[in-house]
FIFIPA-607720 format. One line per 8 residues: number of its first residue (from 1); their letters; for each residue y, x, z of C-alpha. Coordinates in Angstrom, 1 decimal, always signed. Each point is the difference from the previous one (the first is absolute). Layout:
<rs>
NUM) a) Y/X/Z ~ ...
</rs>
This chain:
<rs>
1) mpnwavrg) +0.0/+0.0/+0.0 ~ +3.5/+1.2/-0.7 ~ +2.5/+0.9/+2.8 ~ +3.2/-2.1/+0.2 ~ +3.2/+1.1/+1.8 ~ +1.7/-3.1/+1.5 ~ +3.6/+0.5/+1.1 ~ +2.2/-2.4/+1.9
9) sylarrdt) +1.4/-1.0/+3.4 ~ -0.7/-2.4/+2.8 ~ +2.1/-1.6/+2.7 ~ -0.8/+2.1/+3.1 ~ +2.7/-1.5/+2.3 ~ +2.6/-2.7/-0.4 ~ +2.2/+2.1/-2.3 ~ -2.0/+3.1/-0.8
17) wqrftkvr) -2.1/+0.4/-3.1 ~ -2.6/+2.7/+0.2 ~ -0.9/+1.7/-3.3 ~ -3.6/+0.9/-0.9 ~ -2.2/+1.5/-2.6 ~ -3.7/-0.6/+0.1 ~ -2.6/+1.3/-2.5 ~ -3.1/-2.2/-0.2
25) dapnaeka) -3.1/-0.3/-2.3 ~ -0.1/-3.3/-1.8 ~ -1.2/-1.4/-3.3 ~ +3.5/-1.2/-1.0 ~ +3.6/-0.1/+1.2 ~ -0.2/-3.5/+1.4 ~ -3.0/+0.9/+2.2 ~ +1.8/+3.1/+1.2
33) keivfsel) +3.0/-2.2/+1.1 ~ -2.4/-2.4/+1.8 ~ -1.6/+2.9/+1.9 ~ +3.4/+1.2/+1.1 ~ +1.1/-3.5/+1.1 ~ -3.2/-0.2/+2.0 ~ +0.4/+3.4/+1.7 ~ +3.7/-0.6/+0.9
41) ggshrvar) -0.8/-3.4/+1.4 ~ -3.0/+1.3/+2.0 ~ +1.6/+3.2/+1.5 ~ +3.7/-1.0/+0.3 ~ -0.3/-3.9/+0.2 ~ +2.4/-0.4/-2.9 ~ -0.2/-3.2/-2.0 ~ -0.2/+0.3/-3.8
49) rwvridsv) +3.4/-1.5/-0.4 ~ +1.5/+2.9/+1.9 ~ -1.5/+2.6/-2.3 ~ +1.8/+1.2/-3.2 ~ -2.1/+1.8/-2.6 ~ +2.3/+2.1/-2.2 ~ -2.6/+1.6/-2.3 ~ -3.7/+0.4/-0.6
57) eptkeva) -0.9/+3.0/-2.1 ~ -3.2/+1.7/-0.9 ~ -0.5/+3.5/+1.4 ~ -2.2/+2.9/-0.9 ~ -3.4/-0.3/+1.6 ~ -0.8/+2.6/+2.7 ~ -3.4/+1.7/-0.4
</rs>
C-alpha cells in the first residue's frame, strides 16, 4: 500500500489550532483521511468537525 502524508490542523483549545502531519499506509487518499480522523478522535477527543485537512499527498515508500 502507498504511504500518504496528511497535513492539517485541529482545535486543541478554545482558540488554538494545532498543526499536524501524519504519514499513514492506506489504499487511497480518502481512506488515509479516515484513518487520521479516527486517530485524532481517539487520542485527542477531537470531533471531525474540528479537524481541518489541508492536503493529502502520496509520499515515497520507506523500505
